[in-house]
C-alpha beads as a LAMMPS data file, in Angstrom:
LAMMPS data file: protein, C-alpha beads

380 atoms
379 bonds

1 atom types
1 bond types

-500.0 500.0 xlo xhi
-500.0 500.0 ylo yhi
-500.0 500.0 zlo zhi

Masses

1 110.0

Atoms # bond

1 1 1 -0.049 -0.037 -0.228
2 1 1 1.532 3.283 -0.866
3 1 1 2.298 5.881 1.800
4 1 1 -0.810 7.264 2.901
5 1 1 -0.406 8.354 6.279
6 1 1 1.354 10.103 9.175
7 1 1 0.559 9.063 12.663
8 1 1 2.074 10.552 15.800
9 1 1 1.511 9.081 19.412
10 1 1 1.013 12.148 21.753
11 1 1 1.089 11.653 25.664
12 1 1 -0.286 14.701 27.940
13 1 1 1.214 15.209 30.966
14 1 1 1.007 17.732 33.748
15 1 1 3.890 20.400 33.129
16 1 1 6.816 20.236 35.710
17 1 1 7.932 23.154 37.626
18 1 1 9.903 25.634 35.673
19 1 1 9.110 28.713 33.548
20 1 1 6.438 28.748 31.453
21 1 1 8.234 30.125 28.379
22 1 1 11.064 27.305 28.989
23 1 1 8.113 24.868 29.079
24 1 1 6.596 25.954 25.924
25 1 1 9.896 26.393 23.975
26 1 1 10.725 22.826 24.673
27 1 1 7.431 21.361 24.048
28 1 1 7.506 23.049 20.602
29 1 1 11.155 22.016 19.898
30 1 1 10.985 18.255 20.716
31 1 1 7.839 18.186 18.326
32 1 1 9.385 19.827 15.746
33 1 1 12.594 17.290 16.160
34 1 1 10.077 14.514 16.189
35 1 1 8.406 15.905 12.642
36 1 1 11.954 16.242 11.532
37 1 1 13.133 12.576 12.263
38 1 1 9.755 11.555 10.739
39 1 1 10.640 13.294 7.328
40 1 1 14.420 12.257 7.225
41 1 1 13.409 8.463 8.006
42 1 1 10.659 8.543 5.427
43 1 1 13.133 10.294 2.872
44 1 1 16.156 7.869 3.295
45 1 1 13.904 4.704 3.258
46 1 1 11.399 3.510 0.501
47 1 1 8.859 2.273 3.106
48 1 1 5.251 2.633 1.911
49 1 1 4.257 2.412 5.585
50 1 1 6.410 3.600 8.379
51 1 1 6.299 3.348 12.030
52 1 1 8.761 4.688 14.630
53 1 1 9.528 6.210 18.022
54 1 1 10.848 9.523 18.366
55 1 1 11.376 9.368 21.883
56 1 1 13.437 6.014 21.423
57 1 1 15.653 7.758 19.263
58 1 1 16.335 10.983 21.175
59 1 1 16.748 9.346 24.684
60 1 1 19.907 7.305 24.053
61 1 1 21.000 10.810 22.072
62 1 1 20.557 12.684 25.457
63 1 1 22.165 9.830 27.401
64 1 1 25.183 10.020 25.288
65 1 1 25.371 14.044 25.724
66 1 1 26.260 13.411 29.479
67 1 1 29.664 11.743 28.402
68 1 1 30.346 13.624 25.151
69 1 1 32.893 16.400 24.991
70 1 1 34.452 18.776 22.608
71 1 1 32.921 18.531 18.913
72 1 1 31.542 15.366 19.653
73 1 1 29.253 17.069 22.115
74 1 1 28.628 19.781 19.953
75 1 1 27.277 17.964 17.182
76 1 1 24.952 16.149 19.514
77 1 1 23.504 19.357 20.907
78 1 1 23.114 20.972 17.143
79 1 1 21.329 18.092 16.147
80 1 1 18.755 18.003 19.188
81 1 1 18.467 21.731 19.459
82 1 1 19.452 21.524 23.303
83 1 1 21.657 20.183 25.848
84 1 1 21.135 18.353 28.874
85 1 1 24.142 19.991 30.326
86 1 1 21.776 23.058 30.864
87 1 1 20.367 22.578 34.487
88 1 1 16.966 24.020 33.508
89 1 1 16.640 21.642 30.112
90 1 1 17.816 18.457 32.340
91 1 1 15.431 18.867 35.057
92 1 1 12.409 19.469 32.908
93 1 1 13.293 16.322 30.804
94 1 1 13.848 14.356 34.099
95 1 1 10.261 15.268 35.344
96 1 1 8.653 14.512 32.020
97 1 1 10.308 10.932 31.858
98 1 1 9.560 10.156 35.554
99 1 1 5.732 10.598 34.644
100 1 1 5.821 8.511 31.200
101 1 1 5.987 5.219 32.162
102 1 1 2.393 4.297 33.700
103 1 1 -0.090 1.348 33.986
104 1 1 -3.672 1.955 33.991
105 1 1 -6.859 -0.271 33.138
106 1 1 -6.821 -0.984 29.347
107 1 1 -3.428 0.915 29.129
108 1 1 0.145 0.416 29.410
109 1 1 3.147 2.729 28.589
110 1 1 6.797 1.739 28.963
111 1 1 10.031 3.155 27.996
112 1 1 13.723 1.944 28.971
113 1 1 17.153 2.616 27.564
114 1 1 19.979 0.276 28.444
115 1 1 23.411 0.816 27.819
116 1 1 25.931 -2.036 27.430
117 1 1 29.649 -1.117 28.186
118 1 1 32.468 -3.423 27.472
119 1 1 33.359 -5.423 30.241
120 1 1 36.496 -3.873 31.767
121 1 1 35.902 -0.278 30.902
122 1 1 36.262 2.210 33.948
123 1 1 33.381 4.353 34.073
124 1 1 33.021 7.684 35.862
125 1 1 30.813 7.866 38.861
126 1 1 28.998 11.013 37.384
127 1 1 28.142 9.465 34.391
128 1 1 26.771 6.459 36.122
129 1 1 24.719 8.446 38.164
130 1 1 22.940 10.774 35.302
131 1 1 22.341 7.347 33.818
132 1 1 20.656 5.865 36.496
133 1 1 18.355 8.894 37.068
134 1 1 17.373 9.382 33.082
135 1 1 14.159 7.761 31.548
136 1 1 14.175 4.266 33.185
137 1 1 18.002 3.703 31.603
138 1 1 20.639 1.432 33.331
139 1 1 24.098 0.320 32.552
140 1 1 25.043 -3.362 31.744
141 1 1 28.294 -5.038 31.375
142 1 1 28.733 -6.972 28.217
143 1 1 31.355 -8.748 26.200
144 1 1 31.032 -6.552 23.044
145 1 1 34.059 -8.173 21.525
146 1 1 32.350 -11.545 20.826
147 1 1 31.096 -12.218 17.113
148 1 1 27.509 -10.925 16.871
149 1 1 27.261 -10.149 20.406
150 1 1 26.057 -6.655 19.642
151 1 1 23.468 -7.829 17.252
152 1 1 21.859 -10.059 20.023
153 1 1 21.631 -7.397 22.248
154 1 1 20.014 -4.882 20.033
155 1 1 17.612 -7.600 18.821
156 1 1 17.212 -9.444 22.420
157 1 1 16.864 -6.153 24.412
158 1 1 18.884 -7.915 26.825
159 1 1 17.832 -8.274 30.461
160 1 1 15.615 -5.298 30.672
161 1 1 13.403 -6.521 28.198
162 1 1 10.069 -4.530 28.402
163 1 1 6.520 -6.453 27.573
164 1 1 5.188 -6.402 24.024
165 1 1 5.161 -8.487 20.654
166 1 1 8.735 -7.628 20.169
167 1 1 10.916 -4.577 18.652
168 1 1 9.578 -2.154 15.968
169 1 1 11.537 -0.113 13.771
170 1 1 14.901 -1.392 14.758
171 1 1 17.973 0.603 13.350
172 1 1 20.881 -1.890 14.582
173 1 1 23.072 -2.118 11.547
174 1 1 24.875 -5.535 11.537
175 1 1 28.399 -5.203 10.463
176 1 1 29.659 -2.140 9.528
177 1 1 32.328 -2.320 12.454
178 1 1 29.704 -3.130 15.292
179 1 1 32.147 -5.918 16.309
180 1 1 34.571 -3.103 17.450
181 1 1 31.973 -1.444 19.545
182 1 1 32.722 -0.381 23.074
183 1 1 29.370 0.955 23.928
184 1 1 25.680 -0.258 22.382
185 1 1 22.479 1.791 23.324
186 1 1 19.164 0.007 22.966
187 1 1 16.247 2.156 23.421
188 1 1 13.111 0.174 23.784
189 1 1 9.274 2.389 23.957
190 1 1 5.987 -0.054 24.342
191 1 1 2.708 1.363 24.278
192 1 1 -0.679 -0.561 24.370
193 1 1 -4.220 0.802 24.961
194 1 1 -7.764 -0.047 23.916
195 1 1 -9.958 2.747 22.551
196 1 1 -11.841 5.102 24.597
197 1 1 -14.700 4.579 22.494
198 1 1 -14.722 0.991 21.121
199 1 1 -15.170 0.143 17.354
200 1 1 -17.666 -2.419 16.475
201 1 1 -16.756 -5.687 16.254
202 1 1 -18.027 -6.314 12.819
203 1 1 -15.090 -5.333 11.002
204 1 1 -16.259 -5.522 7.360
205 1 1 -14.018 -5.579 3.850
206 1 1 -14.565 -2.396 2.342
207 1 1 -12.868 -0.230 -0.894
208 1 1 -9.790 1.523 -0.036
209 1 1 -7.931 3.514 -2.445
210 1 1 -3.948 3.859 -2.419
211 1 1 -2.282 6.936 -3.635
212 1 1 -1.554 5.705 -6.878
213 1 1 -5.224 5.049 -7.697
214 1 1 -4.910 1.393 -6.891
215 1 1 -8.378 0.193 -5.399
216 1 1 -7.772 -2.707 -2.624
217 1 1 -10.430 -4.490 -0.135
218 1 1 -9.354 -3.941 3.407
219 1 1 -10.574 -4.686 7.012
220 1 1 -12.279 -1.834 7.781
221 1 1 -13.326 -0.441 11.487
222 1 1 -16.229 1.402 12.183
223 1 1 -17.866 3.289 15.094
224 1 1 -20.496 6.139 15.603
225 1 1 -19.090 8.305 18.164
226 1 1 -18.871 11.926 19.825
227 1 1 -15.224 13.026 18.752
228 1 1 -13.118 16.031 18.585
229 1 1 -13.028 17.235 14.692
230 1 1 -12.086 20.602 12.931
231 1 1 -11.592 21.586 9.187
232 1 1 -8.485 23.625 8.520
233 1 1 -6.177 25.085 6.107
234 1 1 -2.418 24.678 5.813
235 1 1 0.275 27.423 5.083
236 1 1 0.017 26.246 1.188
237 1 1 -3.645 26.405 1.125
238 1 1 -4.568 22.876 1.468
239 1 1 -7.891 22.037 2.956
240 1 1 -7.495 19.563 5.939
241 1 1 -10.011 17.521 8.146
242 1 1 -8.565 16.766 11.630
243 1 1 -9.809 13.979 14.041
244 1 1 -8.868 13.016 17.465
245 1 1 -9.327 9.666 18.708
246 1 1 -8.885 8.966 22.647
247 1 1 -7.338 5.869 24.191
248 1 1 -8.772 4.361 27.092
249 1 1 -7.592 5.390 30.530
250 1 1 -4.564 7.524 29.625
251 1 1 -3.872 11.110 28.261
252 1 1 -2.765 9.654 25.219
253 1 1 -4.875 10.139 21.931
254 1 1 -4.264 9.843 18.196
255 1 1 -4.841 12.485 15.789
256 1 1 -5.737 11.870 12.145
257 1 1 -5.215 14.674 9.342
258 1 1 -6.969 14.073 5.998
259 1 1 -6.662 16.237 3.035
260 1 1 -10.274 17.096 1.969
261 1 1 -9.655 17.187 -1.514
262 1 1 -9.228 13.848 -2.942
263 1 1 -6.660 15.092 -5.562
264 1 1 -4.267 16.377 -2.883
265 1 1 -1.606 13.830 -2.245
266 1 1 -0.657 13.419 1.358
267 1 1 3.079 14.373 0.396
268 1 1 1.653 18.118 -0.184
269 1 1 0.472 18.141 3.367
270 1 1 3.592 16.849 4.987
271 1 1 6.184 19.428 4.514
272 1 1 3.812 22.042 6.014
273 1 1 3.348 20.159 9.300
274 1 1 5.017 22.344 12.210
275 1 1 4.816 21.977 16.099
276 1 1 2.861 25.574 15.963
277 1 1 0.545 24.602 13.496
278 1 1 -0.286 21.237 15.052
279 1 1 -0.858 23.010 18.636
280 1 1 -3.411 25.602 16.720
281 1 1 -5.172 22.692 15.048
282 1 1 -5.787 20.655 18.178
283 1 1 -6.436 23.541 20.313
284 1 1 -9.117 24.418 18.093
285 1 1 -11.106 20.852 17.591
286 1 1 -14.700 21.013 18.286
287 1 1 -16.963 18.153 19.603
288 1 1 -19.068 16.560 16.919
289 1 1 -21.008 13.319 16.397
290 1 1 -19.235 11.163 13.275
291 1 1 -18.888 8.167 11.672
292 1 1 -15.368 6.877 11.939
293 1 1 -13.700 4.277 9.448
294 1 1 -10.361 3.089 10.160
295 1 1 -8.452 0.172 8.458
296 1 1 -7.286 -2.330 10.495
297 1 1 -3.461 -3.249 10.353
298 1 1 -0.369 -4.206 11.560
299 1 1 3.077 -2.659 10.780
300 1 1 6.811 -3.608 11.376
301 1 1 9.770 -1.933 9.796
302 1 1 13.466 -1.225 10.000
303 1 1 15.595 1.782 9.210
304 1 1 19.003 2.973 9.895
305 1 1 19.393 5.716 12.376
306 1 1 23.134 5.819 11.923
307 1 1 22.456 7.539 8.622
308 1 1 20.056 9.720 9.686
309 1 1 22.005 11.036 12.572
310 1 1 25.034 11.568 9.759
311 1 1 22.608 13.700 7.939
312 1 1 22.140 15.601 11.221
313 1 1 25.827 16.299 11.477
314 1 1 26.250 13.689 14.265
315 1 1 29.554 12.068 12.735
316 1 1 32.440 11.986 15.386
317 1 1 30.249 9.776 17.919
318 1 1 30.549 6.814 15.258
319 1 1 34.444 7.368 14.567
320 1 1 36.743 5.904 17.052
321 1 1 39.575 8.259 16.247
322 1 1 37.255 11.355 16.515
323 1 1 34.661 10.352 19.324
324 1 1 34.997 12.106 22.743
325 1 1 33.593 10.270 25.222
326 1 1 35.802 11.426 27.973
327 1 1 32.841 12.041 30.403
328 1 1 32.015 8.251 30.157
329 1 1 35.609 6.980 30.385
330 1 1 38.167 6.853 27.832
331 1 1 38.718 9.411 25.380
332 1 1 38.049 7.488 22.404
333 1 1 34.927 5.134 22.647
334 1 1 33.032 4.145 19.392
335 1 1 29.329 3.547 19.856
336 1 1 26.287 1.632 18.109
337 1 1 23.134 3.638 18.583
338 1 1 20.095 0.950 18.366
339 1 1 16.421 2.456 18.367
340 1 1 13.565 -0.186 18.777
341 1 1 10.069 1.000 19.684
342 1 1 7.742 -1.464 20.084
343 1 1 3.877 -0.832 19.362
344 1 1 1.643 -3.319 20.845
345 1 1 -1.658 -2.218 20.490
346 1 1 -4.671 -2.658 18.192
347 1 1 -5.179 1.058 17.252
348 1 1 -3.573 1.978 14.052
349 1 1 -0.091 3.693 13.873
350 1 1 1.334 3.705 10.554
351 1 1 1.644 5.492 7.417
352 1 1 -1.338 4.562 5.839
353 1 1 -5.091 6.033 4.571
354 1 1 -7.464 6.648 7.299
355 1 1 -11.281 7.138 6.786
356 1 1 -13.876 8.733 8.854
357 1 1 -17.215 10.075 7.922
358 1 1 -17.808 9.003 4.365
359 1 1 -14.788 7.261 3.708
360 1 1 -12.417 9.464 1.995
361 1 1 -10.417 6.724 -0.065
362 1 1 -7.418 9.268 -0.114
363 1 1 -4.188 10.272 2.003
364 1 1 -4.426 11.657 5.181
365 1 1 -2.469 12.412 8.269
366 1 1 -2.386 11.219 11.914
367 1 1 -1.341 13.721 14.491
368 1 1 -2.136 14.267 18.245
369 1 1 -4.081 16.713 20.309
370 1 1 -2.278 19.634 21.787
371 1 1 -1.988 19.710 25.767
372 1 1 -0.049 21.549 27.772
373 1 1 2.951 18.877 27.803
374 1 1 2.825 16.796 24.641
375 1 1 5.407 14.307 24.176
376 1 1 5.654 12.324 20.787
377 1 1 6.075 8.617 21.862
378 1 1 5.353 7.166 18.073
379 1 1 5.296 8.695 14.659
380 1 1 3.862 6.913 12.035

Bonds

1 1 1 2
2 1 2 3
3 1 3 4
4 1 4 5
5 1 5 6
6 1 6 7
7 1 7 8
8 1 8 9
9 1 9 10
10 1 10 11
11 1 11 12
12 1 12 13
13 1 13 14
14 1 14 15
15 1 15 16
16 1 16 17
17 1 17 18
18 1 18 19
19 1 19 20
20 1 20 21
21 1 21 22
22 1 22 23
23 1 23 24
24 1 24 25
25 1 25 26
26 1 26 27
27 1 27 28
28 1 28 29
29 1 29 30
30 1 30 31
31 1 31 32
32 1 32 33
33 1 33 34
34 1 34 35
35 1 35 36
36 1 36 37
37 1 37 38
38 1 38 39
39 1 39 40
40 1 40 41
41 1 41 42
42 1 42 43
43 1 43 44
44 1 44 45
45 1 45 46
46 1 46 47
47 1 47 48
48 1 48 49
49 1 49 50
50 1 50 51
51 1 51 52
52 1 52 53
53 1 53 54
54 1 54 55
55 1 55 56
56 1 56 57
57 1 57 58
58 1 58 59
59 1 59 60
60 1 60 61
61 1 61 62
62 1 62 63
63 1 63 64
64 1 64 65
65 1 65 66
66 1 66 67
67 1 67 68
68 1 68 69
69 1 69 70
70 1 70 71
71 1 71 72
72 1 72 73
73 1 73 74
74 1 74 75
75 1 75 76
76 1 76 77
77 1 77 78
78 1 78 79
79 1 79 80
80 1 80 81
81 1 81 82
82 1 82 83
83 1 83 84
84 1 84 85
85 1 85 86
86 1 86 87
87 1 87 88
88 1 88 89
89 1 89 90
90 1 90 91
91 1 91 92
92 1 92 93
93 1 93 94
94 1 94 95
95 1 95 96
96 1 96 97
97 1 97 98
98 1 98 99
99 1 99 100
100 1 100 101
101 1 101 102
102 1 102 103
103 1 103 104
104 1 104 105
105 1 105 106
106 1 106 107
107 1 107 108
108 1 108 109
109 1 109 110
110 1 110 111
111 1 111 112
112 1 112 113
113 1 113 114
114 1 114 115
115 1 115 116
116 1 116 117
117 1 117 118
118 1 118 119
119 1 119 120
120 1 120 121
121 1 121 122
122 1 122 123
123 1 123 124
124 1 124 125
125 1 125 126
126 1 126 127
127 1 127 128
128 1 128 129
129 1 129 130
130 1 130 131
131 1 131 132
132 1 132 133
133 1 133 134
134 1 134 135
135 1 135 136
136 1 136 137
137 1 137 138
138 1 138 139
139 1 139 140
140 1 140 141
141 1 141 142
142 1 142 143
143 1 143 144
144 1 144 145
145 1 145 146
146 1 146 147
147 1 147 148
148 1 148 149
149 1 149 150
150 1 150 151
151 1 151 152
152 1 152 153
153 1 153 154
154 1 154 155
155 1 155 156
156 1 156 157
157 1 157 158
158 1 158 159
159 1 159 160
160 1 160 161
161 1 161 162
162 1 162 163
163 1 163 164
164 1 164 165
165 1 165 166
166 1 166 167
167 1 167 168
168 1 168 169
169 1 169 170
170 1 170 171
171 1 171 172
172 1 172 173
173 1 173 174
174 1 174 175
175 1 175 176
176 1 176 177
177 1 177 178
178 1 178 179
179 1 179 180
180 1 180 181
181 1 181 182
182 1 182 183
183 1 183 184
184 1 184 185
185 1 185 186
186 1 186 187
187 1 187 188
188 1 188 189
189 1 189 190
190 1 190 191
191 1 191 192
192 1 192 193
193 1 193 194
194 1 194 195
195 1 195 196
196 1 196 197
197 1 197 198
198 1 198 199
199 1 199 200
200 1 200 201
201 1 201 202
202 1 202 203
203 1 203 204
204 1 204 205
205 1 205 206
206 1 206 207
207 1 207 208
208 1 208 209
209 1 209 210
210 1 210 211
211 1 211 212
212 1 212 213
213 1 213 214
214 1 214 215
215 1 215 216
216 1 216 217
217 1 217 218
218 1 218 219
219 1 219 220
220 1 220 221
221 1 221 222
222 1 222 223
223 1 223 224
224 1 224 225
225 1 225 226
226 1 226 227
227 1 227 228
228 1 228 229
229 1 229 230
230 1 230 231
231 1 231 232
232 1 232 233
233 1 233 234
234 1 234 235
235 1 235 236
236 1 236 237
237 1 237 238
238 1 238 239
239 1 239 240
240 1 240 241
241 1 241 242
242 1 242 243
243 1 243 244
244 1 244 245
245 1 245 246
246 1 246 247
247 1 247 248
248 1 248 249
249 1 249 250
250 1 250 251
251 1 251 252
252 1 252 253
253 1 253 254
254 1 254 255
255 1 255 256
256 1 256 257
257 1 257 258
258 1 258 259
259 1 259 260
260 1 260 261
261 1 261 262
262 1 262 263
263 1 263 264
264 1 264 265
265 1 265 266
266 1 266 267
267 1 267 268
268 1 268 269
269 1 269 270
270 1 270 271
271 1 271 272
272 1 272 273
273 1 273 274
274 1 274 275
275 1 275 276
276 1 276 277
277 1 277 278
278 1 278 279
279 1 279 280
280 1 280 281
281 1 281 282
282 1 282 283
283 1 283 284
284 1 284 285
285 1 285 286
286 1 286 287
287 1 287 288
288 1 288 289
289 1 289 290
290 1 290 291
291 1 291 292
292 1 292 293
293 1 293 294
294 1 294 295
295 1 295 296
296 1 296 297
297 1 297 298
298 1 298 299
299 1 299 300
300 1 300 301
301 1 301 302
302 1 302 303
303 1 303 304
304 1 304 305
305 1 305 306
306 1 306 307
307 1 307 308
308 1 308 309
309 1 309 310
310 1 310 311
311 1 311 312
312 1 312 313
313 1 313 314
314 1 314 315
315 1 315 316
316 1 316 317
317 1 317 318
318 1 318 319
319 1 319 320
320 1 320 321
321 1 321 322
322 1 322 323
323 1 323 324
324 1 324 325
325 1 325 326
326 1 326 327
327 1 327 328
328 1 328 329
329 1 329 330
330 1 330 331
331 1 331 332
332 1 332 333
333 1 333 334
334 1 334 335
335 1 335 336
336 1 336 337
337 1 337 338
338 1 338 339
339 1 339 340
340 1 340 341
341 1 341 342
342 1 342 343
343 1 343 344
344 1 344 345
345 1 345 346
346 1 346 347
347 1 347 348
348 1 348 349
349 1 349 350
350 1 350 351
351 1 351 352
352 1 352 353
353 1 353 354
354 1 354 355
355 1 355 356
356 1 356 357
357 1 357 358
358 1 358 359
359 1 359 360
360 1 360 361
361 1 361 362
362 1 362 363
363 1 363 364
364 1 364 365
365 1 365 366
366 1 366 367
367 1 367 368
368 1 368 369
369 1 369 370
370 1 370 371
371 1 371 372
372 1 372 373
373 1 373 374
374 1 374 375
375 1 375 376
376 1 376 377
377 1 377 378
378 1 378 379
379 1 379 380
């Protein structure tokens, strides 16, 4: 199926202490960063359907910032747009990550990051302390010089594996010098939830038209419900419909964006999506009773985060001669970054078409409602 849909899981949490301007700036910055990651992955790969976790990619980079020095640290800070060495930024992010893992009736959210370090490598006490206090992260000793050891760690998630059906969106690159790595980062994010308003169990095969005009019959879910909905115009003048679907027992929800003109490709809408625009749209949604049609599907894909980071200017961290990680241990440590996000839920979360109120049969986008503290967990 052709690329049709962008989906973002947005979690709403209460803002931690700090100035409102800093909070708002960081919220918008990280939302734009999530959109940038999505565009980079979509451009670099040829996947027709795509699921990725911005949180699963950013947490390992933040951990590396604690140990990076010199040009290596500057590259990470420039790529992210912020640095954890700023006390206000560090405390704000720490407060956000502290409330993200949650379990409630019908919903579960888990995240973790494990840093595997070559056995025998001396670690600085400061770095060990920062890791232990960051986004449910931990340090594990491992013999990374054994053949295929790094690939096994990335694919198996190691001793801190969290629940779910398995890793989604692994960026682990087998070979390519992984055998000489002294530091391996494995990030996992898992979200599972039922819809707040359940779809009918009577799923039917209904017509679905892909972006290139190919007509298919797909399992289509249906519900009639009170939802938040709005019609807007993007900066280029494209008319879009925006629909919010909340999950049960959480502050998370799914936002769907559909071009209203069936001749407008989704690719014409995506470049204009920004944090400010999403905030404006979601803040203006109104309650409406609608028929919602949604394809039922499952998506799993792989992408190479290393190449994405190269395009963002993060280069030294992968070069054993230039990487400056003195804050962790020795001056030169090569790292392999692995991003794994596990989406273990029946709800849709992938680049594909969505249909609601008289099935549109054309591209649309999924995004999320704008709370006071949005954190993008998955981007699809």
